[in-house]
NUKOLLO-657507 format. One record per atom (N, C-alpha, C): residue in one letter; x negated, y, z negated; atom name. Coordinates in pm, 1 decimal, decimal comma. Atoms other than C-alpha are relative to their C-alpha. Layout:
N
 residu        x        y        z atome
      A        X        Y        Z    CA
...
***
This chain:
235
 residu        x        y        z atome
      M   -121,2    -37,0     56,0     N
      M -10163,5 -22682,8  -8820,6    CA
      M    110,4   -117,2     -2,6     C
      K    -91,5    102,2      3,2     N
      K  -9886,0 -22904,5  -8954,3    CA
      K    117,5     18,0     99,2     C
      R   -103,2      0,7   -117,0     N
      R  -9624,4 -22984,7  -8688,2    CA
      R    131,4     79,4    -58,1     C
      L   -109,5    -70,7     44,7     N
      L  -9319,7 -22756,1  -8718,6    CA
      L    125,9    -93,6     32,9     C
      T   -122,2     67,4    -24,7     N
      T  -8974,3 -22924,5  -8747,1    CA
      T     87,4     58,5    121,7     C
      H    -82,7    -45,0   -120,5     N
      H  -8708,2 -22883,4  -8473,1    CA
      H     67,0    129,3    -57,3     C
      R    -69,5   -117,3     60,2     N
      R  -8520,7 -22636,0  -8709,8    CA
      R    -95,4    114,8     -5,6     C
      Q     85,5    -99,4     11,6     N
      Q  -8839,5 -22441,6  -8767,7    CA
      Q    -37,0     55,3    137,0     C
      Q     28,8    -40,0   -139,2     N
      Q  -8918,6 -22426,6  -8396,5    CA
      Q    123,7     90,4     59,8     C
      E   -127,3    -66,5    -44,4     N
      E  -8558,6 -22313,1  -8311,9    CA
      E      0,4    142,5    -70,9     C
      F     -2,7   -124,7     71,2     N
      F  -8577,9 -22041,9  -8591,7    CA
      F    -99,9     97,7     60,3     C
      L    110,5    -85,0    -43,8     N
      L  -8919,2 -21912,5  -8477,3    CA
      L     42,4     43,7    142,3     C
      G    -16,2    -45,1   -131,2     N
      G  -8799,2 -21901,5  -8112,5    CA
      G    105,5    105,8      8,8     C
      R   -101,1    -97,9    -11,1     N
      R  -8483,3 -21704,3  -8181,3    CA
      R    -55,2    134,0    -78,0     C
      F     70,5   -115,1     72,2     N
      F  -8680,8 -21474,0  -8428,6    CA
      F    -84,9     80,6     95,9     C
      L     86,8    -63,1    -93,6     N
      L  -8928,9 -21408,1  -8141,2    CA
      L     86,7     73,4    101,7     C
      D    -94,8    -68,0    -89,7     N
      D  -8636,4 -21324,2  -7910,2    CA
      D     51,7    132,1    -52,9     C
      L    -58,3   -121,6     75,0     N
      L  -8486,9 -21074,5  -8163,2    CA
      L   -109,9    108,4     -0,1     C
      Y    105,2    -99,0      2,3     N
      Y  -8827,1 -20920,0  -8204,4    CA
      Y    -30,6     51,4    138,8     C
      C     26,0    -64,7   -134,8     N
      C  -8870,9 -20881,8  -7828,3    CA
      C    118,4     91,8     39,5     C
      E   -109,1    -89,4    -33,6     N
      E  -8525,7 -20712,0  -7805,1    CA
      E    -19,8    130,1    -95,8     C
      E     11,9   -126,8     88,1     N
      E  -8597,2 -20476,1  -8104,3    CA
      E   -136,0     67,9     12,1     C
      H    149,8    -48,1    -18,8     N
      H  -8973,9 -20445,7  -8039,9    CA
      H    -49,3     71,9   -138,9     C
      N     29,2    -54,8    133,8     N
      N  -9010,4 -20373,4  -8415,5    CA
      N      6,1   -105,4   -105,3     C
      A      1,6     95,0    116,9     N
      A  -9078,8 -20550,1  -8748,1    CA
      A    150,2     -4,2    -55,5     C
      L   -145,7     22,7     38,7     N
      L  -8746,2 -20694,4  -8880,6    CA
      L      9,8    -27,4   -150,2     C
      H    -39,7     26,3    143,6     N
      H  -8581,2 -20708,3  -9227,1    CA
      H     65,1   -142,7     10,3     C
      Y    -52,9    141,6      0,6     N
      Y  -8485,7 -21068,1  -9309,1    CA
      Y    165,7      5,7      0,3     C
      A   -150,2     -3,7     -1,9     N
      A  -8108,5 -20959,8  -9349,1    CA
      A     30,6     12,3    148,9     C
      V    -34,0     -8,6   -136,2     N
      V  -8118,3 -20854,4  -8983,8    CA
      V    -20,5   -124,2     77,3     C
      V     35,9    132,3    -67,0     N
      V  -8273,4 -21183,3  -8879,7    CA
      V    109,3   -100,6    -45,3     C
      A   -108,2     99,4     48,1     N
      A  -8010,1 -21374,2  -9099,4    CA
      A    130,3     25,9     80,4     C
      K   -122,5    -31,4    -70,7     N
      K  -7723,2 -21188,9  -8928,6    CA
      K     -9,1    -41,5    147,0     C
      Y     27,9     26,4   -139,8     N
      Y  -7875,7 -21247,4  -8585,9    CA
      Y      9,7   -156,4     30,5     C
      L      4,0    145,9    -16,5     N
      L  -7918,2 -21625,8  -8649,2    CA
      L    130,7    -74,3    -67,5     C
      G   -110,5     62,1     75,8     N
      G  -7592,6 -21669,3  -8850,0    CA
      G    -32,7    -78,4   -116,1     C
      V     40,2     78,1    111,5     N
      V  -7756,7 -21789,7  -9160,8    CA
      V     -5,6     88,4   -119,7     C
      G      1,7    -77,0    125,6     N
      G  -7774,9 -21677,9  -9530,1    CA
      G   -128,8     82,8    -10,8     C
      N    111,0    -65,6     14,6     N
      N  -8010,4 -21413,5  -9631,3    CA
      N   -124,2    -69,2    -68,0     C
      V    107,9     76,0     66,9     N
      V  -8200,2 -21642,6  -9864,7    CA
      V    -61,7    -92,5     83,1     C
      S     53,5    100,0    -97,0     N
      S  -8233,0 -21908,3  -9599,0    CA
      S    -92,7     66,2     96,0     C
      A     93,9    -76,8    -96,0     N
      A  -8377,5 -21651,5  -9358,8    CA
      A   -133,8     47,9    -60,6     C
      Y    122,6    -42,2     57,9     N
      Y  -8615,5 -21510,9  -9607,1    CA
      Y   -101,9   -115,3    -33,6     C
      E     83,9    110,2     31,0     N
      E  -8739,4 -21848,4  -9723,3    CA
      E    -70,1    -54,0    131,1     C
      M     53,7     54,8   -118,1     N
      M  -8794,0 -21962,6  -9367,5    CA
      M   -112,3     83,3     54,4     C
      L     97,4    -87,0    -46,9     N
      L  -8979,6 -21645,1  -9279,7    CA
      L   -134,0     -1,5    -82,7     C
      R    114,7     15,8     97,4     N
      R  -9213,4 -21687,3  -9585,7    CA
      R    -67,6   -142,1     32,9     C
      L     57,5    127,1    -51,6     N
      L  -9267,9 -22048,1  -9476,8    CA
      L    -92,8      9,6    132,9     C
      L     68,4    -15,4   -135,8     N
      L  -9363,4 -21942,7  -9120,7    CA
      L   -118,5     98,0    -30,1     C
      E    116,0    -91,9     42,1     N
      E  -9590,3 -21667,4  -9285,2    CA
      E   -112,8    -79,3    -46,0     C
      Q     99,6     91,2     60,8     N
      Q  -9775,2 -21946,9  -9470,1    CA
      Q    -72,7    -71,7    118,6     C
      R     62,4     75,2   -121,0     N
      R  -9836,1 -22120,9  -9125,2    CA
      R    -75,0     98,7     94,3     C
      G     76,3    -96,1    -81,0     N
      G  -9984,7 -21791,8  -8983,0    CA
      G     93,1     44,4    129,7     C
      L    -86,2    -39,2   -124,7     N
      L  -9684,2 -21754,7  -8738,3    CA
      L     81,6    129,5    -21,5     C
      V    -71,7   -130,5     37,9     N
      V  -9521,7 -21446,4  -8908,3    CA
      V    -80,7     68,5    -93,3     C
      Q     63,9    -83,0     92,2     N
      Q  -9667,0 -21158,6  -9077,1    CA
      Q     92,8     91,4    -62,3     C
      A    -84,1    -86,4     85,8     N
      A  -9508,1 -20962,0  -9367,0    CA
      A    -70,6    136,2      2,4     C
      I     42,3   -141,9     -7,4     N
      I  -9535,0 -20576,4  -9352,3    CA
      I     80,4     61,3   -110,9     C
      Y    -63,8    -64,1    113,5     N
      Y  -9451,0 -20372,9  -9667,0    CA
      Y     16,0    145,4     34,3     C
      Q    -40,8   -145,7    -46,7     N
      Q  -9276,2 -20032,5  -9578,4    CA
      Q     39,1     72,6   -129,9     C
      L    -37,6    -77,9    122,3     N
      L  -9273,0 -19773,5  -9843,5    CA
      L    120,5     94,2     41,2     C
      P   -123,9    -91,6    -33,1     N
      P  -8954,4 -19550,0  -9877,9    CA
      P    -51,8    120,7     65,3     C
      A     36,7   -120,8    -58,6     N
      A  -8946,0 -19247,4  -9660,5    CA
      A    -18,6    118,5    -91,1     C
      E      3,5   -106,9    103,9     N
      E  -8889,3 -19023,1  -9961,8    CA
      E    -99,3    -28,6    -98,6     C
      P    111,7     30,3    100,9     N
      P  -9217,4 -19009,9 -10173,6    CA
      P     29,4     10,9   -146,8     C
      R    -24,6    -22,2    147,4     N
      R  -9042,4 -18912,4 -10503,1    CA
      R     28,7   -145,8    -72,0     C
      G    -16,1    121,1     79,4     N
      G  -9040,3 -19176,8 -10772,5    CA
      G    -85,5   -110,6     41,3     C
      P     95,1    106,1    -30,6     N
      P  -9213,3 -19516,2 -10783,3    CA
      P     50,9    -65,9    131,2     C
      G    -45,2     72,5   -133,8     N
      G  -8979,7 -19666,2 -10500,2    CA
      G    -42,4   -142,1     12,8     C
      R     38,2    136,8    -23,8     N
      R  -8994,7 -20020,1 -10389,4    CA
      R    -19,1    -23,8    150,4     C
      A     26,8     14,8   -146,4     N
      A  -9151,3 -20120,5 -10063,1    CA
      A    101,8   -105,0     52,1     C
      T    -80,3     89,8    -64,6     N
      T  -8928,9 -20299,0  -9816,9    CA
      T    -88,1    -85,0     82,1     C
      V     84,5    100,3    -75,3     N
      V  -9065,9 -20619,9  -9671,2    CA
      V     72,7    -32,1    145,9     C
      L    -34,9     24,3   -140,2     N
      L  -9041,8 -20656,3  -9294,7    CA
      L    -83,7   -110,1     64,9     C
      F     77,3    105,7    -67,4     N
      F  -9153,1 -20937,8  -9066,0    CA
      F    -14,7     19,7    152,5     C
      R     17,2      0,8   -157,0     N
      R  -9300,5 -20961,0  -8714,5    CA
      R    -87,5   -135,1     28,9     C
      P     82,0    114,0    -40,7     N
      P  -9439,7 -21260,3  -8520,8    CA
      P   -145,0     39,1     10,9     C
      T    144,5    -12,0    -40,5     N
      T  -9813,5 -21311,7  -8479,6    CA
      T    -20,6    -51,7    134,6     C
      P     26,3     50,5   -119,4     N
      P  -9986,6 -21372,4  -8156,8    CA
      P      3,5   -155,4      6,7     C
      L      9,1    142,5      5,3     N
      L -10016,2 -21737,0  -8259,8    CA
      L    147,5    -53,6     15,9     C
      A   -134,4     62,7     -5,4     N
      A  -9631,8 -21774,4  -8269,7    CA
      A     38,9     -4,8    154,1     C
      T    -25,4      1,7   -142,9     N
      T  -9598,4 -21686,6  -7895,6    CA
      T    -84,0   -111,7     62,0     C
      Q     76,0     94,1    -49,5     N
      Q  -9888,0 -21915,1  -7823,9    CA
      Q     49,0   -152,3    -23,6     C
      L    -51,1    121,0     49,2     N
      L  -9742,9 -22199,9  -8015,2    CA
      L    124,0    -35,4     79,1     C
      L   -138,6     21,6    -60,5     N
      L  -9389,3 -22166,1  -7859,1    CA
      L    -34,7    -34,1    158,2     C
      T     32,2     25,6   -138,2     N
      T  -9550,9 -22165,8  -7516,5    CA
      T    -54,2   -139,5     14,6     C
      Q     58,8    133,4     -5,9     N
      Q  -9740,8 -22484,1  -7587,8    CA
      Q    110,3   -101,2    -15,1     C
      L   -112,9     83,7     35,2     N
      L  -9424,8 -22651,9  -7735,6    CA
      L     92,4     -8,8    121,0     C
      A    -92,1     -6,2   -115,2     N
      A  -9223,9 -22535,6  -7435,9    CA
      A    -66,8    -81,7    119,4     C
      G     92,3     65,0    -89,7     N
      G  -9510,7 -22684,4  -7230,6    CA
      G     31,0     67,2    140,9     C
      G    -19,1    -58,3   -132,8     N
      G  -9474,4 -22448,2  -6923,6    CA
      G     55,1    -95,2    105,5     C
      D    -52,6    100,5    -98,9     N
      D  -9425,5 -22769,1  -6712,4    CA
      D    137,7    -42,4    -38,1     C
      V   -125,4     59,1     18,5     N
      V  -9082,1 -22904,3  -6663,8    CA
      V     -1,1   -113,3     96,8     C
      C     -0,4    119,2    -99,7     N
      C  -8985,9 -23231,3  -6484,1    CA
      C     49,0     59,7    134,1     C
      P    -20,3    -40,7   -136,5     N
      P  -8972,1 -23187,8  -6109,2    CA
      P    146,5     19,7     32,0     C
      E   -152,5      2,6    -25,9     N
      E  -8582,3 -23252,5  -6094,1    CA
      E     42,4    139,1    -52,3     C
      D    -67,1   -118,1     70,8     N
      D  -8511,6 -22983,7  -6352,3    CA
      D    -56,2    134,4     67,4     C
      W     64,5   -113,7    -54,5     N
      W  -8752,0 -22734,4  -6189,6    CA
      W     67,2     30,4    136,7     C
      E    -56,0     -8,5   -130,1     N
      E  -8616,7 -22795,4  -5838,0    CA
      E    149,4     58,1     -6,2     C
      A   -138,3    -53,7     10,9     N
      A  -8264,0 -22744,0  -5962,8    CA
      A     11,5    139,4    -45,2     C
      A     -8,2   -132,3     57,5     N
      A  -8333,3 -22432,3  -6157,2    CA
      A    -36,8    101,1    123,2     C
      K     46,6    -75,5   -106,8     N
      K  -8533,5 -22288,9  -5849,3    CA
      K    115,0     29,1     98,1     C
      K   -115,8    -17,2    -98,5     N
      K  -8239,6 -22347,8  -5609,4    CA
      K    102,0     85,5    -61,4     C
      R   -101,8    -80,5     70,4     N
      R  -8000,3 -22187,3  -5862,6    CA
      R    -39,4    146,0     10,6     C
      I     62,5   -137,6     -0,8     N
      I  -8219,9 -21877,7  -5897,9    CA
      I      5,4     60,6    127,6     C
      L     18,0    -55,0   -125,3     N
      L  -8285,2 -21835,9  -5540,1    CA
      L    145,4     24,5     58,1     C
      R   -134,4    -23,1    -38,1     N
      R  -7911,7 -21877,9  -5472,4    CA
      R     65,5    129,9    -56,4     C
      Q    -53,6   -107,9     62,2     N
      Q  -7829,5 -21619,2  -5718,2    CA
      Q    -53,6    142,1     66,9     C
      I     57,8   -123,2    -61,4     N
      I  -8068,1 -21361,8  -5552,7    CA
      I     72,9     21,7    135,9     C
      E    -60,9    -15,1   -133,8     N
      E  -7907,8 -21433,4  -5209,8    CA
      E    150,6     57,2    -28,6     C
      T   -132,7    -50,1     34,0     N
      T  -7557,0 -21373,9  -5381,1    CA
      T      0,0    142,7    -36,7     C
      G     18,9   -129,7     40,4     N
      G  -7685,4 -21056,5  -5527,1    CA
      G    -14,2     90,5    122,0     C
      K     23,1    -73,2   -115,3     N
      K  -7781,1 -20929,0  -5197,7    CA
      K    133,4     40,3     79,5     C
      L   -125,6     -4,4    -67,7     N
      L  -7435,9 -20985,4  -5055,0    CA
      L    112,0     71,4    -83,6     C
      E   -103,6    -31,0     91,2     N
      E  -7223,2 -20901,4  -5357,9    CA
      E    -26,9    127,2    -84,0     C
      G     46,0   -119,9     94,2     N
      G  -7424,3 -20621,3  -5538,3    CA
      G    -86,8    -68,2   -107,9     C
      Y     90,7     55,3     85,0     N
      Y  -7702,8 -20656,3  -5774,1    CA
      Y     39,5     16,9   -147,1     C
      E    -25,4    -39,6    139,9     N
      E  -7565,9 -20508,1  -6101,2    CA
      E     62,1   -111,3    -80,0     C
      P    -60,9    108,6     83,3     N
      P  -7338,4 -20801,6  -6211,5    CA
      P   -101,8   -118,7    -11,1     C
      L     86,3    105,0     17,5     N
      L  -7601,5 -21051,9  -6129,6    CA
      L   -125,4     27,6    -83,8     C
      L    107,6    -44,7     90,4     N
      L  -7883,7 -20866,3  -6307,1    CA
      L     45,9    -16,4   -140,1     C
      E    -51,9     16,4    130,3     N
      E  -7666,4 -20875,1  -6621,4    CA
      E     -1,8   -150,2    -44,0     C
      R      6,7    149,9     31,4     N
      R  -7636,7 -21268,1  -6588,9    CA
      R   -142,1    -39,0    -21,2     C
      L    138,2     39,7      4,5     N
      L  -8011,8 -21306,8  -6530,1    CA
      L    -56,6     55,7   -131,5     C
      L     48,1    -44,8    130,0     N
      L  -8083,9 -21094,3  -6839,6    CA
      L     23,1    -91,8   -112,5     C
      A    -30,4     92,5    101,8     N
      A  -7895,0 -21322,7  -7052,6    CA
      A    -61,4   -137,7     11,7     C
      Q     59,5    129,2    -27,7     N
      Q  -8038,2 -21644,5  -6889,7    CA
      Q   -142,0     15,8    -48,7     C
      A    135,0    -12,7     29,3     N
      A  -8393,7 -21509,4  -6934,3    CA
      A    -20,8     -2,5   -170,0     C
      M      8,8      4,8    145,4     N
      M  -8334,1 -21448,0  -7308,4    CA
      M     32,9   -127,7    -57,2     C
      D    -34,3    136,0     54,0     N
      D  -8185,1 -21788,0  -7366,1    CA
      D   -100,6   -113,8     40,3     C
      Q     87,3    113,4    -68,4     N
      Q  -8444,3 -21976,6  -7152,7    CA
      Q   -116,1    -45,0   -107,0     C
      R    100,1     50,0     79,9     N
      R  -8675,8 -22202,7  -7355,7    CA
      R   -116,6    -52,2     75,0     C
      S    107,8     68,5    -83,6     N
      S  -8881,5 -22348,2  -7064,3    CA
      S    -85,3    121,7     41,4     C
      S     95,7   -117,1    -38,7     N
      S  -9192,2 -22115,2  -7001,8    CA
      S     12,3     33,5    144,6     C
      L      1,9     -3,8   -159,7     N
      L  -9187,0 -22189,7  -6624,1    CA
      L    131,3     62,5     42,7     C
      I   -138,3    -48,1    -50,2     N
      I  -8807,1 -22127,7  -6590,4    CA
      I     24,2    141,8    -43,7     C
      Y    -16,6   -142,7     45,5     N
      Y  -8816,2 -21818,8  -6808,8    CA
      Y    -81,7     97,6     90,4     C
      A     81,3    -91,5    -88,9     N
      A  -9095,4 -21670,0  -6599,3    CA
      A     62,7     20,0    142,7     C
      A    -71,3    -18,8   -131,3     N
      A  -8891,4 -21748,2  -6284,7    CA
      A    122,3     88,4    -12,4     C
      E   -119,0    -88,5     27,0     N
      E  -8581,2 -21585,8  -6435,5    CA
      E    -47,2    153,4     -1,6     C
      M     55,3   -131,5     -3,6     N
      M  -8797,5 -21277,0  -6507,2    CA
      M    -43,2     57,1    133,8     C
      I     43,8    -32,8   -132,5     N
      I  -8940,5 -21274,7  -6159,6    CA
      I    132,0     31,4     83,1     C
      A   -124,7    -25,6    -67,6     N
      A  -8580,8 -21291,8  -6024,3    CA
      A     57,4    136,1    -40,9     C
      T    -50,3   -116,2     43,1     N
      T  -8483,0 -20999,4  -6237,4    CA
      T    -75,9    124,5     63,7     C
      L     84,4    -97,2    -72,4     N
      L  -8777,0 -20795,1  -6098,9    CA
      L     32,1     20,0    145,6     C
      V    -44,7     -1,2   -144,9     N
      V  -8686,9 -20895,3  -5742,3    CA
      V    128,9     70,9     21,9     C
      L   -130,3    -69,8    -19,6     N
      L  -8325,9 -20778,6  -5789,2    CA
      L     -7,6    152,4    -44,4     C
      A     15,0   -136,3     43,9     N
      A  -8431,6 -20463,0  -5971,0    CA
      A    -60,1     78,2    123,5     C
      L     67,5    -71,8   -123,4     N
      L  -8652,0 -20382,0  -5657,2    CA
      L    119,1     27,3    105,8     C
      G    -98,1    -20,7   -101,0     N
      G  -8361,9 -20446,7  -5437,1    CA
      G    105,0     92,9    -27,6     C
      S    -91,9   -103,6     36,6     N
      S  -8143,2 -20216,7  -5636,3    CA
      S    -34,9    143,7     29,2     C
      L     58,9   -141,4    -29,3     N
      L  -8361,4 -19922,7  -5545,8    CA
      L     66,7     65,2    122,3     C
      G    -75,1    -60,4   -114,7     N
      G  -8147,1 -19874,3  -5237,5    CA
      G    -68,2     -0,4    127,5     C
      E     72,4    -18,3   -138,9     N
      E  -8366,9 -19762,0  -4945,3    CA
      E   -102,2   -118,6      2,3     C
      R     92,4    117,9    -33,0     N
      R  -8539,2 -20065,7  -4793,4    CA
      R   -143,3     37,1     -6,5     C
      S    139,7    -47,0     -9,9     N
      S  -8854,5 -19852,7  -4736,7    CA
      S    -67,2     16,8   -142,2     C
      Q     53,5    -24,4    132,2     N
      Q  -8880,3 -19802,1  -5117,3    CA
      Q    -72,2   -113,8    -51,0     C
      W     42,8    110,5     59,6     N
      W  -8937,3 -20152,2  -5203,4    CA
      W    -71,5    -97,3     96,9     C
      L     39,9     94,8    -87,5     N
      L  -9044,2 -20332,5  -4893,0    CA
      L   -159,7    -13,4      5,3     C
      G    140,5      9,5     -4,5     N
      G  -9409,8 -20235,3  -4895,7    CA
      G    -50,1    -65,1   -141,9     C
      I     40,8     66,8    119,4     N
      I  -9428,9 -20350,5  -5270,0    CA
      I     26,0   -146,5     12,8     C
      V    -34,0    146,0    -20,8     N
      V  -9271,2 -20695,4  -5174,9    CA
      V   -119,0    -57,1     80,2     C
      R    103,7     68,7    -79,9     N
      R  -9517,0 -20749,0  -4899,4    CA
      R   -142,3     -1,3    -59,5     C
      R    126,7     -6,9     66,8     N
      R  -9815,4 -20643,6  -5110,2    CA
      R    -11,8   -113,6   -103,9     C
      L     -9,3    115,7     96,9     N
      L  -9719,5 -20892,6  -5380,7    CA
      L     -2,8   -128,8     66,8     C
      S     -3,9    131,8    -71,5     N
      S  -9659,4 -21171,2  -5132,3    CA
      S   -145,1    -24,8     54,7     C
      S    133,7     29,2    -43,7     N
      S -10012,3 -21116,8  -5001,0    CA
      S    -93,7    -30,0   -109,2     C
      M     80,3     35,4    125,1     N
      M -10158,1 -21118,9  -5354,4    CA
      M     13,4   -141,7    -38,3     C
      V    -25,5    135,5     51,6     N
      V  -9992,6 -21445,0  -5437,0    CA
      V    -88,4    -97,2     74,4     C
      R     86,8     97,7    -84,3     N
      R -10203,9 -21621,6  -5158,1    CA
      R   -130,2     -0,5    -32,5     C
      L    132,8     -5,5     35,3     N
      L -10516,1 -21505,6  -5295,2    CA
      L    -46,1    -49,2   -127,7     C
      D     44,0     53,5    138,5     N
      D -10558,2 -21556,9  -5673,3    CA
      D    100,6     46,2   -104,5     C
      D    -92,0    -14,8    103,3     N
      D -10385,1 -21507,1  -5998,0    CA
      D     14,9    144,1    -32,0     C
      S    -15,8   -142,5     41,2     N
      S -10412,1 -21130,6  -6009,0    CA
      S    148,7     44,1     25,7     C
      W   -136,2    -40,0     -6,3     N
      W -10049,8 -21115,0  -5892,8    CA
      W     78,9    -22,1   -115,7     C
      L    -71,3      4,6    121,5     N
      L  -9940,5 -21232,8  -6224,0    CA
      L     -4,0    121,2    -92,0     C
      N      3,4   -119,6     75,8     N
      N -10075,2 -20928,1  -6398,2    CA
      N     65,9    121,2     77,5     C
      A    -77,5    -98,0    -79,2     N
      A  -9933,8 -20719,0  -6110,6    CA
      A    145,3     -7,3    -29,1     C
      L   -135,7     21,3     29,5     N
      L  -9596,2 -20862,0  -6195,4    CA
      L     39,0     70,4   -127,5     C
      V    -26,4    -57,4    123,0     N
      V  -9626,6 -20744,0  -6559,4    CA
      V     -4,1    160,7     26,7     C
      G     10,5   -133,3    -26,8     N
      G  -9733,2 -20399,3  -6428,4    CA
      G    116,7     52,3     72,0     C
      L   -111,7    -34,0    -91,2     N
      L  -9442,9 -20392,9  -6183,5    CA
      L    121,1     15,0    -97,2     C
      S   -113,1      0,5     91,7     N
      S  -9192,8 -20458,4  -6476,9    CA
      S     -3,0    128,6    -70,3     C
      M     20,1   -130,0     62,1     N
      M  -9342,7 -20162,2  -6663,0    CA
      M     38,8    110,4     92,7     C
      G    -26,8   -108,8    -92,7     N
      G  -9317,8 -19944,8  -6356,8    CA
      G    144,6     11,7     35,5     C
      L   -136,4    -14,1    -37,5     N
      L  -8968,5 -20029,9  -6260,1    CA
      L     77,9     54,0   -123,2     C
      S    -65,2    -50,1     98,4     N
      S  -8857,8 -19953,8  -6618,8    CA
      S      1,4    153,8    -15,0     C
      A      2,1   -158,9     -4,8     N
      A  -8944,9 -19597,3  -6560,8    CA
      A     66,5     58,1    112,4     C
      V    -71,0    -52,6   -129,0     N
      V  -8752,6 -19558,1  -6230,7    CA
      V    144,3     42,9    -50,1     C
      E   -126,0    -50,5     45,4     N
      E  -8445,3 -19351,3  -6298,1    CA
      E    125,7    -65,1     60,3     C
      T   -115,3     53,7    -77,3     N
      T  -8222,1 -19529,7  -6047,7    CA
      T     23,8   -145,9    -57,0     C
      I    -17,5    131,8     62,5     N
      I  -8273,6 -19861,8  -6246,7    CA
      I     90,7     10,6   -113,8     C
      N   -101,2     11,2    111,7     N
      N  -7994,5 -19967,5  -6475,4    CA
      N    -65,8     15,3   -141,3     C
      R     64,4    -29,4    133,2     N
      R  -8078,8 -19853,5  -6832,7    CA
      R    -15,5   -128,8    -80,6     C
      R      8,7    124,3     69,4     N
      R  -8011,4 -20186,9  -6980,5    CA
      R   -114,0    -91,5     47,4     C
      V     98,8     72,6    -72,5     N
      V  -8238,8 -20353,2  -6727,2    CA
      V   -141,8     64,3    -44,3     C
      S    127,2    -59,6     35,6     N
      S  -8518,0 -20090,7  -6809,4    CA
      S    -33,8    -31,4   -131,3     C
      A     38,0     23,7    137,5     N
      A  -8491,7 -20149,5  -7177,5    CA
      A    -42,3   -146,3    -14,1     C
      F     42,7    148,3     10,8     N
      F  -8506,7 -20526,5  -7122,5    CA
      F   -147,9    -17,6     50,0     C
      L    138,3     12,1    -57,5     N
      L  -8819,5 -20497,4  -6900,9    CA
      L   -101,0     52,3   -102,0     C
      I     91,4    -62,7     97,2     N
      I  -8991,9 -20279,3  -7156,0    CA
      I    -22,1    -96,2   -122,4     C
      A     -5,4     74,3    113,0     N
      A  -8900,0 -20516,0  -7446,7    CA
      A    -69,6   -136,1     29,3     C
      Q     54,7    125,4    -31,1     N
      Q  -9000,9 -20833,6  -7256,0    CA
      Q   -139,0     -1,6     56,9     C
      A    124,4     -3,0    -71,8     N
      A  -9326,5 -20713,5  -7105,5    CA
      A   -114,2    -75,2    -77,9     C
      E    107,4     63,8     78,9     N
      E  -9557,4 -20838,1  -7389,5    CA
      E     27,8   -152,5      2,5     C
      H    -18,5    130,7      3,2     N
      H  -9380,5 -21170,6  -7414,0    CA
      H    -13,5    -61,3    132,0     C
      F     10,7     52,6   -125,1     N
      F  -9367,4 -21218,7  -7045,4    CA
      F   -152,5    -17,4     34,5     C
      Q    157,1     11,0    -33,3     N
      Q  -9755,2 -21155,1  -7016,8    CA
      Q    -48,3   -126,4    -82,7     C
      S     45,5    117,9     89,0     N
      S  -9805,8 -21413,2  -7305,1    CA
      S     40,8   -134,2     66,7     C
      V    -58,4    130,0    -60,3     N
      V  -9588,2 -21676,6  -7136,4    CA
      V    -76,6    -31,1    135,3     C
      I     62,9     32,6   -126,5     N
      I  -9750,5 -21649,1  -6790,9    CA
      I   -157,4    -33,0    -14,6     C
      T    127,8     24,9     20,9     N
      T -10091,6 -21652,4  -6939,2    CA
      T    -21,9   -141,0    -57,7     C
      G      1,4    130,3     45,3     N
      G -10011,2 -21970,4  -7111,8    CA
      G     35,5   -119,7     90,5     C
      L    -45,1    101,7    -86,5     N
      L  -9885,4 -22155,4  -6810,7    CA
      L   -111,8    -77,2     57,5     C
      S    110,4     98,5    -53,2     N
      S -10075,4 -22463,6  -6686,0    CA
      S    -29,5     46,3    157,8     C
      E     40,8    -28,3   -139,7     N
      E -10251,1 -22445,5  -6340,0    CA
      E    120,2    -47,0     87,0     C
      E    -97,3     61,8    -65,8     N
      E  -9966,6 -22664,5  -6202,9    CA
      E    120,7    104,3      3,7     C
      S   -124,9    -88,8     15,1     N
      S  -9693,6 -22424,6  -6335,5    CA
      S    -28,2    124,2     78,2     C
      R     30,4   -121,0    -63,3     N
      R  -9877,3 -22122,1  -6190,3    CA
      R     17,8    -13,5    153,6     C
      R     -9,4     19,1   -133,8     N
      R  -9885,8 -22281,5  -5853,3    CA
      R    154,4    -15,7     35,5     C
      Q   -140,0     -1,0    -19,5     N
      Q  -9511,1 -22364,0  -5873,5    CA
      Q     67,2    139,8    -11,5     C
      L    -52,3   -141,0     25,1     N
      L  -9434,8 -22010,4  -5995,8    CA
      L    -47,5     85,3    132,6     C
      A     40,3    -75,7   -116,9     N
      A  -9649,5 -21866,0  -5699,7    CA
      A     95,3    -31,4    120,5     C
      E    -79,9     33,5   -115,6     N
      E  -9449,1 -22068,6  -5449,8    CA
      E    141,3     61,9    -21,2     C
      F   -126,1    -48,2     22,8     N
      F  -9123,3 -21969,5  -5616,1    CA
      F      5,9    166,2     37,4     C
      T     19,9   -128,8    -20,0     N
      T  -9231,8 -21602,9  -5604,8    CA
      T     12,3     47,9    154,6     C
      Q     -4,0    -21,7   -140,8     N
      Q  -9293,8 -21613,3  -5241,9    CA
      Q    140,6    -26,6     61,1     C
      E   -128,0     18,3    -53,6     N
      E  -8962,0 -21774,0  -5159,2    CA
      E    111,2    108,7    -45,7     C
      A    -93,5   -116,5     41,5     N
      A  -8777,5 -21506,1  -5374,4    CA
      A    -21,8    131,1     80,2     C
      M     29,6   -121,0    -70,7     N
      M  -8953,1 -21230,0  -5191,4    CA
      M     47,2    -14,9    142,4     C
      Q    -64,7     22,1   -129,9     N
      Q  -8848,1 -21388,5  -4861,9    CA
      Q    142,5     25,1      7,8     C
      V   -145,9    -25,5     -2,5     N
      V  -8489,3 -21399,4  -4969,6    CA
      V     30,7    145,8     -2,5     C
      L    -24,4   -142,4      5,9     N
      L  -8511,2 -21028,3  -5065,8    CA
      L    -11,9     60,5    136,5     C
      E     27,9    -56,2   -115,2     N
      E  -8666,7 -20944,2  -4742,5    CA
      E    105,0    -29,1    115,0     C
      G    -80,8     60,6   -116,8     N
      G  -8434,1 -21149,7  -4514,4    CA
      G    133,3     81,1     25,4     C
***
């Protein structure tokens, strides 16, 4: 595949973010408004990405069957789009950036325990949406899950889950799939903030794609971070 320009990568990344929010195929005018560009520019870029196999066009017929009608063209990312962005982001980040990000996120979890989870959850949601590094995105998602667990209230409600996940991290990569399952499970809990629930549902597929594409070293770093995050929550 021909290398994408920086502008094309940025467009694709933000288009994928919007798709994860809406979880539905998108009209080019909606994409244009979200990105702050003209309708024609958005349409032409989507068609270009379609030629690269990164976007799929879907033709939706009018709801009313009368008359000839004209199909509306909608767009959605292909699985190749997520894979490509994961590769471009390279799951790995330089050690200094990772250590700085890890300390920041762990400090936020500690702060959330003392000052309340809701405001911090809102900030973490925004950070996860904007994060372009696969490894840091995954860490932000895990922090969101950890804080969502902590917001359940009764310690007995989440302590067993925390300890089970901590033990799984030490064994193999099955804990990564367990995290995706946990995000879906938490989204159905009535006491979880509705915006958090919607976010977890919308991000589940993308989260799974990202962690699947992480390098072995990034998985190791993420495992260490997850254990530290769980310890902060338990402490």
